[in-house]
Backbone bond lengths (Angstrom), bond angles and torsions (degrees), N, CA, C in turn:
res aa  C-N    CA-C-N  psi(-1)  N-CA   C-N-CA  omega(-1)  CA-C   N-CA-C  phi
1 M - - - 1.457 - - 1.526 110.04 -
2 K 1.330 116.01 131.21 1.459 121.04 -178.41 1.526 112.96 -119.57
3 Y 1.342 116.69 -24.12 1.466 119.57 -178.90 1.520 108.49 -146.09
4 F 1.334 116.19 128.87 1.465 119.35 -176.43 1.523 109.41 -152.92
5 L 1.339 116.79 120.85 1.463 123.00 176.33 1.529 112.81 49.94
6 G 1.323 116.01 46.61 1.460 120.83 177.48 1.509 114.88 81.58
7 M 1.327 118.12 4.29 1.463 122.08 -179.67 1.523 111.00 -111.31
8 N 1.331 115.55 133.34 1.464 121.71 173.63 1.526 109.04 -92.58
9 L 1.323 116.74 132.02 1.458 122.21 179.31 1.522 109.28 -118.99
10 Q 1.313 115.74 130.56 1.458 120.89 179.98 1.524 109.18 -131.56
11 R 1.307 116.68 123.85 1.462 122.19 -178.43 1.528 109.78 -111.15
12 D 1.322 114.69 132.35 1.469 121.49 173.62 1.524 106.84 -116.87
13 R 1.311 116.60 97.08 1.460 120.90 -175.11 1.527 112.02 -68.60
14 A 1.326 117.11 -30.51 1.465 120.00 179.71 1.532 111.07 -65.89
15 K 1.335 116.77 -42.79 1.465 121.16 179.05 1.520 112.51 -87.15
16 G 1.324 116.74 -14.68 1.463 120.02 -178.29 1.510 113.12 72.52
17 T 1.342 117.20 43.06 1.464 121.20 -178.33 1.525 111.12 -127.37
18 I 1.324 114.76 153.03 1.463 122.85 171.84 1.524 107.44 -129.64
19 S 1.327 116.66 128.53 1.462 121.82 -178.52 1.520 110.68 -115.73
20 L 1.328 115.77 136.27 1.461 122.34 178.19 1.524 109.43 -117.03
21 S 1.307 116.82 134.39 1.464 121.72 177.12 1.520 109.12 -148.81
22 Q 1.339 116.29 171.01 1.471 121.26 179.09 1.521 110.71 -137.80
23 T 1.309 115.41 44.51 1.458 120.94 -176.96 1.524 112.15 -59.22
24 Q 1.326 116.82 -48.84 1.462 120.07 -177.89 1.520 111.59 -64.83
25 Y 1.312 116.85 -39.44 1.469 120.69 179.24 1.527 110.23 -64.31
26 I 1.335 117.66 -43.52 1.461 121.06 -179.78 1.526 110.50 -63.81
27 E 1.317 117.11 -41.13 1.466 120.13 178.11 1.521 111.32 -62.37
28 S 1.329 116.47 -38.41 1.470 119.73 178.80 1.528 111.00 -67.63
29 V 1.339 116.87 -35.54 1.470 120.86 178.06 1.528 110.18 -67.74
30 L 1.323 117.10 -45.28 1.466 121.18 179.54 1.520 111.10 -62.91
31 K 1.325 116.54 -39.27 1.461 120.16 178.84 1.523 111.20 -68.85
32 R 1.317 116.16 -40.77 1.472 120.93 -178.80 1.519 111.62 -60.67
33 F 1.340 117.30 -37.68 1.463 121.09 -176.60 1.523 112.47 -105.43
34 D 1.326 116.31 22.43 1.462 123.68 172.22 1.528 111.79 57.55
35 M 1.345 116.86 42.59 1.462 121.63 178.38 1.534 110.77 -124.46
36 L 1.311 116.36 18.25 1.463 120.46 -176.39 1.527 112.12 -66.52
37 H 1.333 116.75 -29.47 1.465 120.65 -177.98 1.526 111.51 -111.48
38 C 1.319 116.90 26.29 1.461 120.67 179.98 1.529 110.21 -74.23
39 K 1.318 116.14 164.68 1.459 121.14 179.30 1.523 109.03 -78.95
40 P 1.336 118.73 121.90 1.471 120.84 -177.61 1.522 112.24 -71.38
41 I 1.336 114.85 156.35 1.467 121.60 -179.89 1.515 108.65 -142.71
42 S 1.329 117.67 156.62 1.463 120.84 -167.30 1.521 115.36 -97.76
43 T 1.320 119.78 -4.95 1.470 121.44 177.03 1.527 109.32 -132.50
44 P 1.333 117.77 146.71 1.465 119.68 -176.59 1.519 114.61 -73.06
45 M 1.339 117.50 -22.89 1.460 120.93 -179.29 1.522 109.02 -146.82
46 S 1.320 116.12 142.94 1.459 119.82 -179.62 1.524 110.62 -68.42
47 T 1.326 116.12 154.09 1.461 122.00 -178.99 1.527 110.04 -119.00
48 P 1.342 119.30 121.65 1.469 124.16 -7.87 1.525 110.60 -84.51
49 C 1.322 116.05 156.58 1.469 120.71 176.50 1.524 107.66 -135.37
50 K 1.309 116.97 110.57 1.457 122.31 -177.79 1.521 109.54 -110.66
51 L 1.324 115.91 95.83 1.459 120.68 178.31 1.520 109.63 -88.71
52 S 1.329 116.19 146.17 1.460 121.32 -175.32 1.516 110.18 -144.65
53 I 1.327 115.27 160.69 1.467 119.52 174.07 1.522 111.00 -65.85
54 E 1.333 116.85 -17.66 1.458 121.52 177.07 1.527 111.21 -69.52
55 D 1.332 116.68 -13.14 1.464 120.97 178.74 1.528 111.87 -86.83
56 A 1.320 117.45 8.42 1.463 121.72 176.64 1.533 109.72 -64.64
57 P 1.330 118.12 160.82 1.476 120.50 -179.16 1.528 111.80 -55.05
58 R 1.326 115.39 131.14 1.466 120.79 -177.47 1.529 112.87 -104.06
59 T 1.313 116.78 -25.57 1.464 120.19 -178.05 1.521 110.08 -116.84
60 I 1.303 115.57 165.23 1.469 120.86 178.18 1.532 109.93 -63.78
61 K 1.332 116.47 -37.68 1.457 120.34 179.49 1.528 110.78 -62.95
62 E 1.324 117.07 -45.51 1.467 120.59 179.45 1.519 111.14 -63.19
63 R 1.325 116.07 -40.35 1.471 119.43 -179.26 1.525 110.94 -66.65
64 D 1.324 117.45 -39.17 1.464 120.79 177.81 1.530 111.27 -65.25
65 E 1.335 116.20 -37.76 1.463 119.86 178.84 1.524 111.45 -66.81
66 M 1.317 117.01 -38.23 1.461 120.84 -177.65 1.523 112.44 -74.39
67 L 1.331 117.89 -17.54 1.464 120.47 179.07 1.526 111.48 -65.41
68 N 1.322 116.85 -29.51 1.466 121.34 -177.56 1.531 112.92 -96.64
69 V 1.307 117.18 9.25 1.475 121.65 -178.09 1.524 109.89 -93.61
70 P 1.336 118.85 128.53 1.479 121.80 -178.24 1.538 111.94 -81.29
71 Y 1.307 117.25 53.15 1.463 122.21 -174.29 1.531 111.58 -61.49
72 K 1.336 116.56 -50.11 1.461 120.38 -177.15 1.523 111.93 -67.41
73 Q 1.341 116.46 -38.63 1.465 119.71 -179.24 1.526 111.45 -63.56
74 I 1.341 116.54 -43.04 1.462 119.93 179.84 1.519 110.61 -65.72
75 L 1.324 116.68 -43.56 1.464 119.85 179.64 1.525 111.60 -62.61
76 G 1.326 116.00 -35.98 1.460 119.35 177.60 1.521 111.35 -61.72
77 C 1.324 117.07 -42.01 1.469 121.57 177.90 1.527 111.22 -65.32
78 I 1.337 115.87 -40.90 1.466 119.90 -179.08 1.524 110.92 -69.22
79 R 1.322 117.40 -36.50 1.470 120.16 178.85 1.529 110.67 -63.16
80 Y 1.321 116.68 -32.16 1.467 119.14 176.69 1.521 110.24 -67.73
81 L 1.323 116.61 -40.00 1.465 120.26 176.06 1.529 110.66 -60.96
82 V 1.332 115.83 -42.14 1.464 120.89 -179.94 1.522 110.86 -60.59
83 S 1.315 116.76 -41.37 1.466 120.69 -175.23 1.527 112.46 -74.21
84 C 1.332 117.23 -17.93 1.471 119.80 -174.94 1.520 113.44 -102.94
85 T 1.324 117.75 -63.21 1.468 119.89 -169.81 1.520 115.13 -137.34
86 R 1.349 119.77 0.82 1.455 119.94 -170.84 1.534 113.87 -125.77
87 P 1.330 117.13 76.17 1.469 120.01 175.52 1.522 113.27 -63.69
88 D 1.334 117.82 -21.69 1.457 120.78 -179.86 1.525 112.55 -67.26
89 L 1.325 117.63 -16.08 1.463 121.79 178.96 1.528 112.16 -94.53
90 C 1.322 115.87 -6.79 1.456 121.54 -168.14 1.534 112.92 -60.13
91 F 1.312 117.15 -51.04 1.467 120.83 -176.13 1.525 111.43 -65.11
92 T 1.324 116.65 -48.90 1.464 120.52 -177.76 1.521 111.31 -63.16
93 A 1.334 117.04 -41.98 1.459 120.48 178.13 1.523 110.87 -62.90
94 G 1.328 116.92 -37.86 1.458 120.65 178.49 1.516 112.10 -65.34
95 I 1.337 115.89 -41.84 1.465 120.06 178.39 1.528 110.55 -62.43
96 L 1.333 116.54 -48.97 1.466 120.58 -177.09 1.527 112.37 -66.83
97 S 1.318 117.40 -27.33 1.469 120.99 179.56 1.529 112.05 -68.87
98 R 1.319 117.35 -21.90 1.462 120.74 -179.44 1.523 112.39 -68.14
99 F 1.342 116.33 -19.16 1.472 120.22 -176.23 1.524 111.45 -112.56
100 M 1.322 115.81 22.59 1.461 120.37 -174.80 1.530 112.96 -64.62
101 Q 1.329 117.25 -32.12 1.460 120.05 -176.23 1.521 113.21 -73.51
102 D 1.335 116.33 -29.59 1.464 118.68 -177.83 1.529 110.14 -148.98
103 P 1.334 117.50 66.70 1.469 120.11 -177.69 1.519 111.81 -72.69
104 G 1.315 114.60 146.37 1.457 120.72 177.73 1.518 111.19 -111.66
105 P 1.344 117.18 179.30 1.467 121.08 -179.01 1.528 113.28 -57.03
106 K 1.334 118.13 -36.61 1.464 120.75 -179.93 1.523 111.03 -67.63
107 H 1.335 116.18 -38.31 1.462 119.98 176.73 1.527 110.72 -65.76
108 W 1.317 115.83 -39.19 1.456 121.27 -179.32 1.542 110.77 -65.75
109 Q 1.321 116.60 -40.71 1.457 119.95 177.23 1.526 111.24 -63.93
110 A 1.349 116.87 -38.16 1.463 120.82 178.13 1.526 111.00 -66.22
111 L 1.327 116.41 -36.00 1.459 120.46 179.07 1.527 110.99 -69.84
112 K 1.327 116.99 -39.38 1.462 119.93 177.41 1.530 110.65 -67.45
113 R 1.319 116.48 -32.13 1.466 119.05 175.29 1.533 110.00 -63.53
114 L 1.328 116.15 -37.86 1.464 120.23 178.39 1.526 110.90 -63.78
115 L 1.330 117.25 -36.99 1.463 120.70 175.89 1.528 110.98 -67.01
116 R 1.316 116.71 -35.54 1.465 120.12 176.61 1.530 110.52 -66.18
117 Y 1.326 115.86 -35.18 1.472 119.72 175.60 1.532 110.14 -66.31
118 L 1.316 116.28 -39.40 1.467 120.30 176.97 1.524 111.00 -63.03
119 K 1.321 116.11 -35.96 1.463 119.98 178.23 1.525 110.59 -58.32
120 R 1.335 117.03 -42.17 1.469 120.87 -178.58 1.519 111.61 -75.57
121 T 1.330 117.17 -33.85 1.471 119.80 -171.05 1.523 112.90 -109.71
122 K 1.303 117.83 24.50 1.458 120.55 -177.02 1.531 112.84 -63.84
123 D 1.331 117.25 -21.78 1.462 121.25 -178.21 1.525 113.05 -95.32
124 M 1.311 118.21 12.90 1.460 120.18 -179.87 1.529 110.72 -68.19
125 V 1.335 115.83 142.85 1.466 121.32 -178.05 1.522 110.43 -131.87
126 L 1.323 115.26 147.42 1.458 122.49 169.30 1.525 107.16 -97.02
127 T 1.315 117.51 122.35 1.460 120.90 -175.11 1.518 110.71 -114.95
128 Y 1.324 115.94 119.48 1.462 122.40 178.26 1.526 108.69 -102.23
129 S 1.340 115.68 136.92 1.455 121.20 -175.22 1.520 111.21 -116.61
130 R 1.329 115.66 139.29 1.461 121.41 179.91 1.518 111.36 -75.84
131 S 1.323 117.24 -31.86 1.453 122.12 -172.68 1.515 111.03 -116.73
132 Q 1.342 115.96 142.78 1.457 120.68 177.80 1.522 111.31 -61.19
133 S 1.324 116.60 -40.53 1.465 120.56 -177.13 1.514 112.33 -68.90
134 E 1.352 116.07 -20.36 1.462 119.11 -177.72 1.520 112.62 -97.51
135 S 1.329 116.31 -1.33 1.457 119.13 -179.27 1.518 110.83 -68.73
136 I 1.314 117.13 133.89 1.462 120.50 -179.37 1.522 110.96 -72.11
137 N 1.334 117.29 -9.90 1.454 120.75 -178.59 1.519 113.72 -90.79
138 M 1.322 117.89 -2.19 1.449 119.74 -171.84 1.525 112.84 -63.59
139 N 1.327 117.82 -25.74 1.457 120.62 -178.74 1.528 112.85 -95.22
140 L 1.333 116.80 6.81 1.449 120.51 -179.34 1.522 110.26 -91.30
141 E 1.322 116.10 134.41 1.457 120.74 -178.68 1.528 109.84 -64.84
142 G 1.306 115.92 134.93 1.454 120.29 177.80 1.508 113.63 92.41
143 W 1.345 117.64 0.63 1.468 119.60 -177.24 1.515 111.27 -78.83
144 T 1.326 117.46 142.15 1.456 122.34 176.00 1.524 108.73 -109.22
145 N 1.312 116.64 -175.23 1.458 122.27 -177.80 1.528 110.31 -59.26
146 P 1.341 119.74 118.39 1.456 122.20 -178.07 1.522 113.33 -62.64
147 S 1.337 117.11 -23.71 1.461 119.77 -178.60 1.522 111.92 -81.06
148 Q 1.329 117.46 -3.27 1.457 121.99 -178.54 1.529 109.64 -110.26
149 L 1.317 116.10 137.51 1.459 120.47 178.31 1.525 109.34 -68.25
150 S 1.326 116.98 124.74 1.458 121.51 178.37 1.518 109.77 -136.94
151 G 1.321 115.98 141.87 1.457 121.34 -177.98 1.519 111.76 -120.32
152 W 1.315 114.81 156.85 1.465 121.87 -179.79 1.528 107.48 -135.25
153 T 1.318 116.43 123.53 1.456 120.69 -177.06 1.520 110.70 -122.94
154 D 1.319 115.79 143.72 1.464 120.72 -177.76 1.521 108.98 -150.36
155 S 1.314 115.50 164.88 1.453 121.24 176.80 1.515 109.26 -154.24
156 D 1.330 116.07 145.53 1.453 118.42 166.30 1.533 106.69 -88.23
157 W 1.281 118.64 -177.74 1.469 120.43 177.82 1.525 109.04 -130.66
158 G 1.312 114.95 111.21 1.452 120.37 177.76 1.507 113.79 65.87
159 G 1.331 116.57 33.45 1.455 120.16 -176.87 1.513 115.05 -72.41
160 D 1.329 116.93 -21.36 1.464 120.55 179.91 1.527 109.51 -72.88
161 V 1.316 116.95 120.30 1.462 121.87 -175.06 1.526 111.64 -65.15
162 D 1.310 117.54 -38.07 1.457 120.97 -172.76 1.528 113.25 -80.52
163 G 1.335 117.17 -47.82 1.461 119.39 -175.92 1.507 114.61 -109.60
164 R 1.346 118.13 0.24 1.463 124.43 -178.45 1.519 112.34 57.52
165 K 1.313 117.60 27.13 1.458 121.41 175.54 1.528 109.43 -86.30
166 S 1.314 114.88 157.03 1.460 120.86 -178.29 1.525 110.41 -93.53
167 T 1.304 115.76 168.56 1.465 121.91 178.59 1.521 109.63 -118.27
168 S 1.335 115.84 129.39 1.458 122.05 176.00 1.527 109.60 -93.94
169 G 1.321 115.73 144.18 1.458 120.04 176.88 1.510 110.67 -145.97
170 F 1.326 116.19 144.05 1.463 119.57 174.80 1.514 110.07 -151.10
171 V 1.330 115.12 157.01 1.453 121.81 174.33 1.523 107.80 -144.19
172 Y 1.336 116.01 137.68 1.458 122.21 176.55 1.521 108.93 -115.38
173 C 1.334 115.05 138.38 1.455 120.78 -177.92 1.523 110.85 -121.80
174 L 1.309 114.96 143.68 1.460 122.56 176.05 1.522 107.44 -153.19
175 A 1.315 116.77 144.49 1.470 121.98 -178.49 1.524 111.55 57.83
176 G 1.335 115.90 32.34 1.451 120.35 173.54 1.508 116.37 86.68
177 A 1.351 119.38 4.45 1.466 120.26 -178.23 1.527 110.31 -153.10
178 A 1.320 115.12 169.06 1.464 121.47 -178.02 1.528 110.90 -70.27
179 I 1.327 116.12 136.19 1.468 121.31 175.79 1.521 111.99 -118.40
180 A 1.345 117.68 -17.78 1.465 121.27 178.93 1.519 108.76 -152.99
181 W 1.327 116.58 140.97 1.464 120.83 -179.66 1.525 109.23 -155.18
182 R 1.334 114.94 157.84 1.456 119.11 -179.70 1.525 110.38 -162.89
183 S 1.313 115.79 147.18 1.457 123.35 172.61 1.520 107.23 -134.98
184 K 1.338 116.44 120.86 1.467 119.72 -172.14 1.519 110.87 -144.08
185 K 1.316 115.91 135.71 1.460 120.32 175.91 1.525 109.29 -72.57
186 Q 1.317 116.58 134.15 1.458 120.92 -179.32 1.523 110.59 -70.86
187 T 1.319 115.80 152.67 1.471 120.73 -174.11 1.526 112.97 -81.61
188 T 1.334 117.53 -18.21 1.464 121.39 -179.80 1.526 110.27 -126.69
189 V 1.317 115.79 161.72 1.461 121.55 177.70 1.522 108.99 -82.24
190 A 1.326 117.18 123.78 1.464 121.62 178.40 1.521 109.60 -82.23
191 L 1.332 116.45 138.24 1.460 121.30 -178.13 1.525 112.90 -87.25
192 S 1.323 116.79 -7.88 1.463 120.84 178.42 1.520 108.99 -157.23
193 S 1.330 116.19 165.09 1.460 120.20 177.43 1.524 110.29 -66.18
194 T 1.325 116.89 -32.44 1.462 121.11 177.63 1.518 111.13 -62.32
195 E 1.316 115.62 -44.28 1.471 119.82 178.97 1.527 111.13 -64.82
196 A 1.327 116.57 -41.02 1.470 120.34 179.05 1.528 110.74 -62.31
197 E 1.332 117.25 -41.69 1.466 121.45 178.53 1.527 110.98 -68.75
198 Y 1.310 117.65 -35.26 1.463 122.28 -179.98 1.526 110.88 -64.83
199 V 1.332 115.61 -44.52 1.461 120.95 178.15 1.532 110.16 -65.27
200 A 1.331 117.04 -40.95 1.464 121.12 178.93 1.525 111.14 -64.41
201 A 1.338 116.68 -40.15 1.466 120.58 179.83 1.523 111.18 -65.74
202 A 1.333 117.21 -36.78 1.466 120.51 178.28 1.528 110.81 -64.50
203 L 1.329 116.69 -41.48 1.463 120.83 177.29 1.524 110.83 -62.64
204 A 1.328 116.33 -43.94 1.467 120.73 179.80 1.523 111.00 -65.60
205 A 1.327 117.11 -37.81 1.469 120.94 -178.40 1.524 110.95 -64.82
206 K 1.324 116.73 -39.09 1.471 119.70 179.57 1.528 110.83 -61.39
207 E 1.311 116.11 -44.49 1.461 120.18 179.06 1.530 110.68 -66.38
208 G 1.334 115.49 -41.17 1.451 120.00 -177.94 1.517 113.42 -64.55
209 I 1.331 116.96 -40.79 1.460 120.99 178.98 1.523 110.47 -64.42
210 W 1.325 116.90 -37.77 1.474 120.62 177.84 1.526 110.70 -64.52
211 I 1.342 116.90 -45.01 1.467 120.38 178.45 1.520 110.17 -63.69
212 H 1.320 116.31 -43.09 1.454 121.57 -177.76 1.525 111.02 -61.94
213 S 1.337 116.96 -38.96 1.467 120.34 -179.83 1.523 111.59 -66.34
214 I 1.352 116.55 -36.44 1.469 120.23 177.42 1.531 110.32 -65.86
215 L 1.318 116.34 -42.73 1.457 120.50 179.72 1.530 111.58 -65.90
216 E 1.324 116.86 -33.32 1.462 120.35 176.36 1.526 110.72 -66.68
217 E 1.335 117.64 -39.41 1.464 121.21 177.47 1.527 111.12 -63.50
218 L 1.325 116.17 -28.89 1.464 120.97 178.15 1.530 111.83 -87.36
219 N 1.345 115.86 6.00 1.468 122.35 179.53 1.525 113.08 62.26
220 L 1.324 116.07 28.84 1.459 120.12 176.32 1.523 111.61 -88.95
221 F 1.340 116.04 -27.94 1.456 121.14 177.09 1.515 108.90 -130.65
222 K 1.325 116.72 138.66 1.456 120.75 178.89 1.532 111.77 -125.11
223 T 1.314 117.28 -46.90 1.456 120.46 -175.90 1.525 113.49 -119.59
224 S 1.310 117.67 -19.08 1.463 119.54 -175.41 1.521 111.32 -69.21
225 K 1.326 116.50 142.37 1.457 121.56 178.88 1.523 109.87 -93.94
226 L 1.307 114.89 163.05 1.461 120.83 179.16 1.527 109.48 -72.67
227 I 1.320 116.83 133.87 1.465 122.25 178.11 1.525 108.72 -107.80
228 L 1.322 115.41 126.22 1.454 121.51 -179.86 1.529 108.83 -129.24
229 H 1.341 116.85 125.92 1.457 122.03 -177.67 1.528 110.67 -99.80
230 C 1.324 115.23 138.89 1.462 122.28 -179.98 1.520 108.33 -137.17
231 D 1.339 117.91 145.63 1.468 120.50 -177.39 1.521 112.90 -102.64
232 N 1.344 116.52 19.63 1.456 120.68 180.00 1.528 109.51 -123.63
233 Q 1.337 116.71 110.63 1.459 121.42 -177.10 1.518 111.81 -64.12
234 S 1.313 117.54 -38.05 1.464 121.08 -179.52 1.521 111.19 -63.88
235 C 1.325 116.35 -37.75 1.461 121.01 178.96 1.526 110.35 -64.03
236 I 1.334 116.93 -42.19 1.464 121.16 -179.74 1.522 110.60 -64.50
237 K 1.332 116.94 -44.78 1.460 120.82 179.44 1.526 111.05 -64.45
238 L 1.307 116.23 -37.06 1.461 121.33 178.82 1.525 110.76 -65.95
239 A 1.334 116.67 -41.43 1.454 121.27 -178.59 1.525 111.90 -70.90
240 C 1.330 116.86 -32.00 1.470 121.06 -177.70 1.521 113.16 -87.92
241 N 1.321 117.56 -6.66 1.462 121.48 -179.93 1.526 109.64 -95.91
242 P 1.338 118.56 116.56 1.472 120.46 -176.70 1.531 113.74 -71.44
243 K 1.332 117.53 -14.24 1.464 120.46 -179.20 1.523 110.14 -80.43
244 M 1.327 115.88 147.64 1.459 121.60 -179.93 1.519 110.15 -85.73
245 S 1.310 116.59 119.32 1.459 121.44 -179.98 1.518 111.00 -86.09
246 D 1.324 115.49 151.58 1.467 119.82 177.66 1.521 111.31 -62.60
247 N 1.326 115.84 -24.47 1.459 119.63 -175.69 1.532 113.45 -75.81
248 I 1.332 117.57 -15.69 1.466 119.50 -176.87 1.528 113.21 -126.28
249 R 1.332 117.10 15.62 1.464 118.73 -179.60 1.530 111.62 -64.57
250 H 1.320 116.11 -23.63 1.460 120.15 -178.26 1.525 112.40 -87.00
251 V 1.342 117.75 -9.78 1.466 121.40 -177.44 1.526 110.01 -70.93
252 S 1.331 116.24 138.85 1.465 121.08 -178.06 1.526 111.27 -56.92
253 F 1.347 115.56 143.54 1.463 121.16 -177.37 1.528 112.42 -58.11
254 K 1.323 117.92 -31.98 1.460 120.50 -174.47 1.528 112.05 -62.53
255 H 1.339 117.44 -26.49 1.454 120.00 -178.64 1.533 111.71 -75.92
256 H 1.333 117.31 -19.88 1.469 120.46 179.32 1.523 111.85 -77.35
257 F 1.321 116.26 0.04 1.463 121.83 169.96 1.527 110.14 -54.28
258 L 1.318 115.41 -29.52 1.454 121.76 179.76 1.526 110.88 -61.46
259 R 1.323 117.24 -41.00 1.463 121.77 -179.14 1.531 111.31 -65.08
260 D 1.312 116.17 -40.72 1.465 119.73 -179.68 1.522 111.13 -62.10
261 L 1.334 116.54 -41.35 1.471 120.25 179.99 1.528 111.48 -62.59
262 I 1.332 116.03 -40.05 1.462 119.79 179.55 1.530 110.53 -69.73
263 E 1.324 116.78 -41.18 1.463 120.79 -179.66 1.527 111.52 -65.36
264 E 1.334 116.44 -35.71 1.462 121.14 179.67 1.529 112.39 -84.26
265 K 1.351 115.69 3.73 1.469 122.38 178.01 1.533 112.69 60.74
266 K 1.332 115.40 32.99 1.453 120.86 174.21 1.529 111.53 -94.70
267 L 1.333 115.24 -17.12 1.461 120.97 -176.47 1.517 109.83 -135.21
268 D 1.323 115.21 137.78 1.461 121.63 175.32 1.524 107.49 -117.75
269 L 1.333 116.67 109.62 1.464 122.11 -178.38 1.526 108.57 -92.63
270 K 1.314 116.10 111.72 1.463 121.35 -175.29 1.528 110.88 -110.86
271 Y 1.340 114.38 153.21 1.457 120.03 178.51 1.528 110.59 -86.67
272 A 1.323 115.71 137.28 1.464 122.31 172.96 1.528 107.34 -134.13
273 A 1.314 116.40 128.72 1.463 120.38 -179.69 1.525 110.89 -57.52
274 T 1.314 116.04 151.25 1.467 120.66 -178.67 1.524 112.05 -56.80
275 T 1.320 116.46 -35.02 1.471 120.12 179.62 1.525 111.85 -67.12
276 L 1.345 117.04 -18.84 1.462 121.22 -179.64 1.518 111.88 -108.43
277 M 1.335 117.05 8.34 1.470 120.06 -177.45 1.525 110.61 -78.46
278 W 1.322 115.51 116.44 1.456 121.29 -174.94 1.530 112.97 -76.69
279 A 1.333 116.51 -16.70 1.463 119.40 -175.41 1.521 112.86 -96.66
280 N 1.335 118.32 9.43 1.466 121.37 -178.30 1.522 112.72 -54.54
281 F 1.340 116.48 -42.71 1.462 119.67 -174.14 1.525 112.76 -77.94
282 L 1.347 117.39 3.04 1.456 121.60 176.12 1.521 112.25 -98.09
283 T 1.339 117.06 -2.93 1.464 120.07 -176.15 1.522 113.44 -126.01
284 A 1.312 117.88 -13.78 1.463 120.27 -177.47 1.522 109.88 -162.24
285 T 1.324 115.29 163.80 1.465 119.50 173.41 1.527 108.18 -75.18
286 V 1.313 116.16 134.41 1.471 121.14 -177.47 1.520 109.02 -125.55
287 P 1.336 117.98 158.38 1.468 120.68 177.66 1.529 111.59 -61.67
288 Q 1.318 115.76 164.95 1.457 121.47 -175.67 1.525 112.47 -57.94
289 T 1.330 117.33 -45.90 1.467 120.01 -177.84 1.522 111.47 -62.55
290 K 1.343 117.17 -40.35 1.461 121.15 179.03 1.519 110.52 -68.89
291 H 1.312 116.67 -39.60 1.457 120.90 179.69 1.530 110.68 -61.94
292 I 1.318 116.67 -45.58 1.468 120.99 179.48 1.523 110.50 -64.35
293 A 1.345 116.49 -40.25 1.465 120.33 -179.89 1.528 111.09 -62.87
294 C 1.327 117.21 -42.58 1.472 120.81 178.72 1.528 110.79 -63.32
295 C 1.321 116.54 -41.03 1.466 120.23 178.55 1.520 110.93 -61.42
296 R 1.311 116.43 -44.74 1.461 120.28 -176.99 1.522 111.74 -67.32
297 K 1.323 116.80 -35.06 1.457 119.86 -178.15 1.522 112.46 -65.48
298 I 1.325 116.92 -25.61 1.466 119.76 177.02 1.524 111.20 -102.87
299 S 1.332 115.56 17.86 1.474 123.33 177.04 1.526 113.11 62.67
300 L 1.319 116.64 31.87 1.462 121.46 172.14 1.524 106.91 -100.91
301 T 1.323 116.74 99.45 1.454 121.15 -173.42 1.527 110.42 -134.16
302 M 1.326 114.86 168.12 1.453 119.67 173.90 1.518 109.03 -70.04
303 S 1.312 116.45 152.41 1.459 120.70 -178.19 1.519 112.08 -62.51
304 N 1.347 117.23 -26.13 1.465 121.53 177.31 1.522 109.82 -102.06
305 Y 1.339 116.30 42.26 1.456 123.51 -174.40 1.521 112.36 -58.92
306 S 1.321 115.26 136.62 1.465 121.80 173.45 1.518 108.43 -132.51
307 S 1.316 117.74 132.98 1.469 121.49 -177.47 1.521 112.67 -63.39
308 N 1.325 117.56 -18.84 1.463 121.10 179.83 1.518 112.94 -96.08
309 D 1.317 116.31 -0.96 1.457 120.78 -176.69 1.523 109.86 -91.09
310 N 1.333 116.97 126.83 1.469 121.71 -178.10 1.514 112.28 -108.10
311 T 1.310 118.75 15.05 1.453 121.62 178.95 1.525 108.66 -131.93
312 F 1.318 114.58 175.40 1.464 120.71 176.52 1.526 110.77 -99.96
313 D 1.323 117.37 17.66 1.475 119.54 -179.98 1.506 110.41 -67.11
């Protein structure tokens, strides 16, 4: 199989790798919305970029202009890319989806910027490796065994301009590349960065346990526990402490599922420095160098990838 549901598949049996991309699908999307010859750009969202519901159309002229804009159609195409091979689009697509009911000119400009980013990165591929020694991530700082399921969870704190809610993000890697990822606005306002990270870790743990159970049914894992990395020391100490702290008595019971997993030795919550956090680009806009580094750590690279190349050219 070489092409399936908008995805290109390329197998290299000699190296033991499988690569997934959506170059043809992205080109069809750019052509459909008359952005095939747009000027490419290297990041999906400007830094900083604070979009708000206050950016909705304010005048009759603006509202009339937005009526003819294919905002929902473009987002629908991008969401499909997010679900298949492009975790780097996850955060930006999530932000723009919040204004789908009443998008304004600023939202539309941000969406067109995302298409310009797609123009530059249309050849990006997710590469899965059969062997640890052949993984392209082996020389990256902070990398663990590619044959072992490992997760990375992160959160911003109060990043949502309108409701001051935080955003949870996680990515799981196996065989040298990302297999699951998500960026989601939290349902409640966190009172501290520790609380925001705790809620994000609980969300990531639920997904990780589900993936781990499937892999166990396939006899890929028998005794190994799920590894989840977090860049907040207070969150880790809070999760590993069975006593109820005054600081989290108000937190919903469902998030304490995280504590049970650690107590039952099903989950190992490890610390990873912020500079090594692979899920940073799933919770906030990051500079170009950080964005590229996060992509490479999950084996999302350009097809002509070079270890010395620091751009998406």
